[in-house]
C-alpha positions as semicolon CSV with decimal commas, in nm:
position;residue;x (nm);y (nm);z (nm)
1;M;0,846;0,530;-1,251
2;L;0,848;0,268;-0,890
3;S;1,149;0,157;-0,772
4;Q;1,053;-0,152;-0,673
5;R;0,820;-0,418;-0,791
6;P;0,562;-0,334;-0,988
7;D;0,312;-0,604;-0,923
8;S;0,343;-0,612;-0,567
9;T;0,209;-0,384;-0,289
10;G;-0,002;-0,107;-0,280
11;S;0,170;0,137;-0,531
12;G;0,287;-0,143;-0,736
13;I;-0,167;-0,177;-0,805
14;Y;-0,198;0,158;-0,780
15;L;0,104;0,243;-1,102
16;Q;-0,085;-0,092;-1,296
17;A;-0,417;0,126;-1,210
18;M;-0,256;0,431;-1,350
19;L;-0,123;0,247;-1,635
20;R;-0,472;0,138;-1,737
21;E;-0,650;0,427;-1,746
22;A;-0,426;0,666;-1,891
23;S;-0,429;0,412;-2,211
24;S;-0,779;0,412;-2,169
25;C;-0,800;0,827;-2,165
26;G;-0,608;0,799;-2,534
27;H;-0,255;0,868;-2,341
28;T;0,044;0,657;-2,442
29;N;0,261;0,464;-2,130
30;Y;0,604;0,412;-2,067
31;M;0,667;0,192;-1,740
32;V;1,032;0,212;-1,552
33;A;1,028;0,010;-1,274
34;G;1,293;-0,224;-1,032
35;V;1,264;-0,620;-1,039
36;Q;1,480;-0,923;-0,938
37;A;1,648;-1,084;-1,197
38;D;1,559;-1,405;-1,204
39;Q;1,185;-1,273;-1,128
40;P;1,050;-1,097;-1,416
41;A;0,705;-0,888;-1,371
42;E;0,397;-0,991;-1,408
43;L;0,205;-0,722;-1,585
44;N;-0,121;-0,730;-1,822
45;C;-0,189;-0,339;-1,815
46;I;0,113;-0,263;-2,058
47;D;0,308;-0,422;-2,333
48;Q;0,684;-0,536;-2,275
49;G;0,796;-0,317;-2,526
50;Q;0,699;-0,023;-2,349
51;C;0,909;-0,140;-2,033
52;M;1,258;-0,079;-1,893
53;F;1,382;-0,233;-1,584
54;V;1,672;-0,205;-1,331
55;N;1,793;-0,569;-1,268
56;F;1,826;-0,600;-0,867
57;Y;2,051;-0,892;-0,777
58;E;2,294;-1,063;-0,955
59;A;2,270;-0,799;-1,305
60;D;2,227;-0,443;-1,298
61;I;2,206;-0,378;-0,920
62;S;2,439;-0,585;-0,726
63;Y;2,153;-0,680;-0,423
64;H;1,836;-0,734;-0,338
65;I;1,547;-0,481;-0,442
66;V;1,526;-0,185;-0,177
67;G;1,223;-0,156;-0,074
68;M;1,015;0,137;0,043
69;S;0,898;-0,019;0,312
70;D;1,143;-0,224;0,557
71;V;0,976;-0,547;0,550
72;M;0,891;-0,635;0,191
73;P;0,640;-0,924;0,022
74;Y;1,022;-1,033;-0,121
75;K;1,341;-1,039;-0,009
76;S;1,420;-0,678;-0,014
77;K;1,736;-0,480;0,178
78;R;1,641;-0,159;0,395
79;F;1,766;0,200;0,221
80;C;1,914;0,263;0,569
81;D;2,147;-0,052;0,557
82;L;2,294;0,071;0,223
83;S;2,667;0,167;0,211
84;D;2,824;0,432;0,046
85;D;2,931;0,209;-0,252
86;E;2,548;0,072;-0,238
87;L;2,407;0,381;-0,280
88;E;2,661;0,530;-0,564
89;E;2,590;0,196;-0,782
90;Y;2,147;0,246;-0,673
91;E;2,210;0,614;-0,853
92;K;2,409;0,566;-1,111
93;T;2,200;0,272;-1,238
94;F;1,888;0,440;-1,224
95;S;2,039;0,712;-1,384
96;K;2,126;0,526;-1,687
97;V;1,758;0,357;-1,711
98;I;1,602;0,699;-1,641
99;N;1,810;0,853;-1,915
100;K;1,754;0,572;-2,170
101;A;1,395;0,579;-2,150
102;V;1,296;0,916;-2,148
103;T;1,571;0,987;-2,403
104;G;1,375;0,687;-2,656
105;F;1,036;0,801;-2,533
106;K;1,022;1,180;-2,512
107;P;0,743;1,216;-2,269
108;D;0,527;1,474;-2,210
109;I;0,522;1,453;-1,836
110;I;0,713;1,180;-1,613
111;H;0,494;1,027;-1,332
112;S;0,676;0,902;-1,028
113;H;0,559;0,718;-0,747
114;H;0,730;0,817;-0,378
115;L;0,867;1,111;-0,308
116;W;1,209;0,948;-0,252
117;M;1,524;0,859;-0,424
118;I;1,438;0,775;-0,813
119;S;1,185;1,096;-0,820
120;S;1,474;1,328;-0,700
121;L;1,699;1,185;-0,900
122;A;1,494;1,186;-1,238
123;R;1,387;1,581;-1,166
124;Q;1,756;1,668;-1,155
125;L;1,865;1,471;-1,451
126;F;1,533;1,637;-1,633
127;P;1,416;1,973;-1,477
128;K;1,271;2,097;-1,824
129;I;0,955;1,814;-1,838
130;P;0,657;1,851;-1,648
131;M;0,708;1,612;-1,345
132;V;0,445;1,486;-1,083
133;T;0,496;1,249;-0,767
134;T;0,250;1,017;-0,612
135;C;0,325;0,975;-0,223
136;H;0,191;0,692;-0,081
137;G;0,308;0,757;0,312
138;S;0,601;0,475;0,288
139;D;0,814;0,727;0,147
140;L;0,727;0,946;0,474
141;R;0,817;0,703;0,664
142;Q;1,182;0,636;0,509
143;F;1,214;1,049;0,487
144;Q;1,194;1,033;0,887
145;N;1,411;0,679;0,911
146;C;1,638;0,770;0,725
147;P;1,828;1,116;0,847
148;S;2,163;1,078;0,611
149;L;1,920;1,029;0,262
150;Q;1,716;1,361;0,352
151;K;1,924;1,668;0,204
152;W;1,972;1,434;-0,130
153;V;1,591;1,363;-0,177
154;L;1,511;1,724;-0,102
155;K;1,732;1,862;-0,387
156;G;1,511;1,726;-0,663
157;C;1,174;1,663;-0,461
158;R;1,167;2,019;-0,408
159;R;1,139;2,131;-0,784
160;L;0,885;1,891;-0,870
161;N;0,575;2,037;-1,043
162;A;0,342;1,895;-0,855
163;V;0,269;1,618;-0,599
164;M;-0,025;1,358;-0,526
165;A;-0,130;1,285;-0,222
166;L;-0,366;0,998;-0,080
167;S;-0,553;1,217;0,231
168;E;-0,537;1,529;0,383
169;T;-0,357;1,429;0,647
170;Q;-0,043;1,330;0,449
171;K;-0,093;1,624;0,262
172;N;0,020;1,868;0,578
173;D;0,253;1,603;0,641
174;I;0,449;1,663;0,284
175;E;0,473;2,019;0,370
176;R;0,592;1,945;0,669
177;L;0,871;1,706;0,626
178;Y;0,975;1,817;0,279
179;G;0,897;2,180;0,279
180;I;0,709;2,192;-0,060
181;P;0,439;2,467;-0,048
182;L;0,093;2,367;0,008
183;G;-0,040;2,478;-0,351
184;K;0,198;2,199;-0,520
185;I;0,008;1,958;-0,295
186;F;-0,300;1,778;-0,450
187;V;-0,511;1,537;-0,274
188;V;-0,621;1,300;-0,528
189;G;-0,683;0,969;-0,296
190;A;-0,655;0,572;-0,383
191;G;-0,886;0,329;-0,594
192;Y;-1,020;0,000;-0,607
193;N;-1,116;-0,253;-0,916
194;D;-1,447;-0,195;-0,910
195;V;-1,501;-0,486;-1,129
196;L;-1,298;-0,753;-0,975
197;F;-1,441;-0,609;-0,592
198;T;-1,828;-0,631;-0,567
199;L;-2,086;-0,743;-0,311
200;P;-2,148;-1,073;-0,327
201;H;-2,407;-1,295;-0,129
202;K;-2,206;-1,412;0,168
203;P;-2,195;-1,797;0,299
204;D;-2,339;-1,950;0,635
205;P;-2,137;-1,851;0,929
206;D;-2,034;-2,088;1,051
207;P;-1,766;-2,058;1,044
208;I;-1,734;-1,693;1,014
209;Q;-1,442;-1,583;0,818
210;L;-1,226;-1,362;0,866
211;V;-0,972;-1,217;0,639
212;Y;-0,645;-1,008;0,712
213;A;-0,435;-0,905;0,375
214;G;-0,070;-0,746;0,384
215;K;0,279;-0,779;0,438
216;L;0,314;-1,027;0,728
217;S;0,493;-0,795;0,957
218;K;0,526;-0,628;1,297
219;A;0,428;-0,261;1,149
220;K;0,105;-0,432;1,029
221;G;0,038;-0,559;1,346
222;V;-0,006;-0,977;1,270
223;P;0,177;-1,073;1,579
224;W;-0,092;-0,927;1,759
225;L;-0,425;-1,006;1,524
226;L;-0,322;-1,398;1,601
227;R;-0,227;-1,385;1,931
228;V;-0,577;-1,195;2,035
229;L;-0,763;-1,473;1,788
230;S;-0,606;-1,706;1,989
231;R;-0,812;-1,623;2,315
232;I;-1,117;-1,629;2,104
233;D;-1,330;-1,953;2,102
234;S;-1,691;-1,842;2,004
235;P;-1,843;-1,784;1,742
236;A;-1,655;-2,046;1,582
237;W;-1,444;-1,833;1,339
238;Q;-1,113;-1,936;1,066
239;L;-0,852;-1,632;0,923
240;H;-0,720;-1,629;0,563
241;L;-0,402;-1,466;0,632
242;V;-0,313;-1,327;0,262
243;G;0,028;-1,196;0,176
244;S;0,419;-1,225;0,259
245;G;0,725;-1,080;0,402
246;S;1,037;-1,172;0,495
247;G;1,260;-1,203;0,728
248;E;1,242;-1,274;1,091
249;E;0,914;-1,077;1,089
250;N;0,770;-1,336;0,866
251;D;0,896;-1,626;1,014
252;D;0,772;-1,502;1,357
253;C;0,390;-1,471;1,120
254;L;0,385;-1,782;1,019
255;M;0,426;-1,949;1,351
256;L;0,212;-1,782;1,533
257;A;0,006;-1,905;1,281
258;K;0,112;-2,285;1,273
259;K;-0,039;-2,287;1,653
260;L;-0,397;-2,176;1,535
261;G;-0,374;-2,500;1,335
262;E;-0,683;-2,508;1,062
263;R;-0,854;-2,195;1,189
264;V;-0,543;-2,011;0,989
265;L;-0,577;-2,073;0,617
266;V;-0,200;-1,896;0,490
267;H;-0,239;-1,849;0,112
268;G;0,101;-1,653;0,055
269;A;0,089;-1,393;-0,223
270;T;-0,173;-1,325;-0,403
271;T;-0,342;-1,133;-0,747
272;Q;-0,588;-0,924;-0,700
273;K;-0,833;-1,202;-0,887
274;E;-0,741;-1,410;-0,584
275;L;-0,835;-1,201;-0,324
276;S;-1,123;-1,070;-0,458
277;V;-1,254;-1,443;-0,442
278;I;-1,140;-1,431;-0,098
279;M;-1,264;-1,167;0,040
280;K;-1,655;-1,203;-0,089
281;Q;-1,636;-1,537;0,093
282;S;-1,514;-1,332;0,422
283;H;-1,759;-1,156;0,681
284;V;-1,478;-0,977;0,855
285;F;-1,190;-0,823;0,728
286;V;-0,916;-0,680;0,981
287;L;-0,631;-0,441;0,952
288;P;-0,453;-0,412;1,280
289;S;-0,157;-0,174;1,138
290;F;0,024;0,060;1,295
291;Y;0,128;0,263;0,979
292;E;-0,053;0,317;0,660
293;G;-0,130;0,589;0,398
294;L;-0,455;0,550;0,224
295;P;-0,493;0,156;0,278
296;L;-0,615;0,051;-0,069
297;V;-0,712;-0,316;0,099
298;L;-1,013;-0,114;0,307
299;L;-1,196;-0,019;-0,008
300;E;-1,149;-0,344;-0,203
301;A;-1,293;-0,517;0,100
302;L;-1,562;-0,299;0,199
303;A;-1,698;-0,290;-0,148
304;C;-1,678;-0,692;-0,125
305;G;-1,956;-0,649;0,170
306;C;-1,687;-0,717;0,472
307;R;-1,742;-0,565;0,787
308;I;-1,438;-0,348;0,860
309;I;-1,145;-0,313;1,200
310;A;-0,923;-0,121;1,188
311;T;-0,683;0,082;1,400
312;D;-0,759;0,466;1,400
313;L;-0,519;0,573;1,203
314;P;-0,536;0,901;1,023
315;G;-0,522;0,786;0,674
316;V;-0,808;0,515;0,783
317;K;-1,022;0,749;0,934
318;E;-1,063;1,019;0,659
319;L;-1,116;0,711;0,454
320;L;-1,406;0,584;0,701
321;G;-1,430;0,813;0,996
322;N;-1,768;0,977;0,832
323;I;-1,953;0,626;0,771
324;Q;-2,190;0,604;1,051
325;S;-2,227;0,235;1,072
326;D;-2,208;-0,054;1,292
327;F;-1,995;-0,307;1,083
328;I;-1,724;-0,047;1,081
329;S;-1,529;-0,036;1,402
330;L;-1,180;0,128;1,447
331;V;-0,958;0,023;1,717
332;R;-0,734;0,271;1,933
333;T;-0,353;0,280;1,783
334;P;-0,119;0,222;2,047
335;R;0,129;0,521;2,106
336;M;0,459;0,506;1,868
337;R;0,810;0,482;1,989
338;N;0,905;0,563;1,630
339;I;0,696;0,586;1,319
340;D;0,527;0,229;1,407
341;Q;0,681;0,059;1,677
342;P;0,399;0,100;1,969
343;Y;0,513;0,152;2,370
344;D;0,533;-0,198;2,494
345;E;0,353;-0,059;2,806
346;D;0,029;0,010;2,539
347;I;0,026;-0,339;2,420
348;D;-0,201;-0,499;2,685
349;A;-0,447;-0,250;2,612
350;F;-0,458;-0,227;2,242
351;E;-0,482;-0,623;2,232
352;K;-0,782;-0,604;2,478
353;N;-0,952;-0,312;2,253
354;L;-0,851;-0,570;1,935
355;G;-1,020;-0,884;2,125
356;N;-1,368;-0,666;2,226
357;T;-1,387;-0,567;1,877
358;L;-1,337;-0,859;1,694
359;Q;-1,578;-1,083;1,953
360;T;-1,811;-0,797;1,869
361;Q;-1,770;-0,800;1,492
362;I;-1,741;-1,181;1,453
363;R;-2,079;-1,222;1,710
364;A;-2,247;-0,956;1,514
365;A;-2,159;-1,132;1,118
366;Y;-2,255;-1,454;1,313
367;Q;-2,609;-1,294;1,360
368;R;-2,622;-1,135;1,062
369;P;-2,344;-1,255;0,766
370;Q;-2,517;-0,974;0,461
371;I;-2,401;-0,597;0,523
372;D;-2,612;-0,306;0,344
373;L;-2,394;-0,140;0,144
374;S;-2,656;0,078;0,008
375;A;-2,651;0,421;0,209
376;I;-2,274;0,416;0,109
377;G;-2,262;0,331;-0,218
378;N;-2,188;0,672;-0,351
379;K;-1,903;0,720;-0,118
380;I;-1,745;0,394;-0,197
381;S;-1,813;0,472;-0,629
382;S;-1,616;0,766;-0,564
383;F;-1,309;0,557;-0,453
384;S;-1,359;0,401;-0,839
385;W;-1,007;0,392;-1,037
386;P;-1,158;0,617;-1,294
387;E;-1,277;0,862;-1,068
388;I;-0,915;0,853;-0,937
389;F;-0,730;0,854;-1,238
390;R;-0,980;1,199;-1,359
391;K;-0,814;1,396;-1,056
392;V;-0,475;1,290;-1,135
393;Q;-0,501;1,378;-1,513
394;N;-0,640;1,699;-1,408
395;V;-0,300;1,740;-1,225
396;Y;-0,113;1,633;-1,540
397;F;-0,294;1,875;-1,737
398;R;-0,213;2,165;-1,486
399;V;0,152;2,080;-1,508
400;I;0,161;2,114;-1,824
């Protein structure tokens, strides 16, 4: 179960991987997810007859999809903006669809994504069916930003059989925020598609090919990345801006990108296959985000032989912090006024550190475009989706 589109964002990629790997291990799947009525989901990991959708916007639910992030790569609403009537509509509609799906499919186990509303709802509707939930990080952000919904969310989420966390840091956050015992929280991590994302021979580094992939938003640090790049002239570079957003923040990012002219190629939302092609031709991947769980995109970029620049968030450090290499650079995250909004007085230092790091890695890529992954090959392969699902399946068997 996923309350939003299953073909967009990190949680959608995760869900699709679970469907593929579960099927390859002999399990039979059924999916419940949200879509917008005029934009059906594009999936090749499950038969349409094994899916049931909640249709947002002039269909089952009258408004746009409510995103787990405040800025989504498609039109959406925020949970904190929902009226009481809209919340009631949301709950009633998902209740109807989940009831119908469970009654028809008769699952041995329910696997939901996000420690949030539909996970709590499904647990309350079906307290006797074993149920596990994957935390993605954005749910923890919503929990802190929407205090009025916390009691309702906890009502069901505290009764889950198990929760799967992306990292040790996240495991501790779940215990602290939700009061779920540590013995019910299992760190399984996140993975990448090791068939698509592979090490190529890199192109000539003139210009250096940079890539960012994610939402076009302030929380992802995109405006600051574009401002910093505007001050770097040599060696020559070109940025591939992959992803989309919505509203004013998306427009601001695109305006900043336009000012950089031909040095920025705006790709918009892409498929995983298209992203892998871009990463294979790129030398440096940049993720200047202010909030992340365990970012899959770093694994994808690293597997494609990209140098990595990222902020030193806990999930990033857990993923990359033990790798001693000159092709990975972590930039100090500014202090946050709340979960993903930096203090204004810290921005100058952040931009300076990001700029220096970009300059260093661009020069290094110019001198040595191909990096050697042999020393960390085993670590990268441990994050393949088959390895991640092996851990997930162990949790399934444990609660059953």
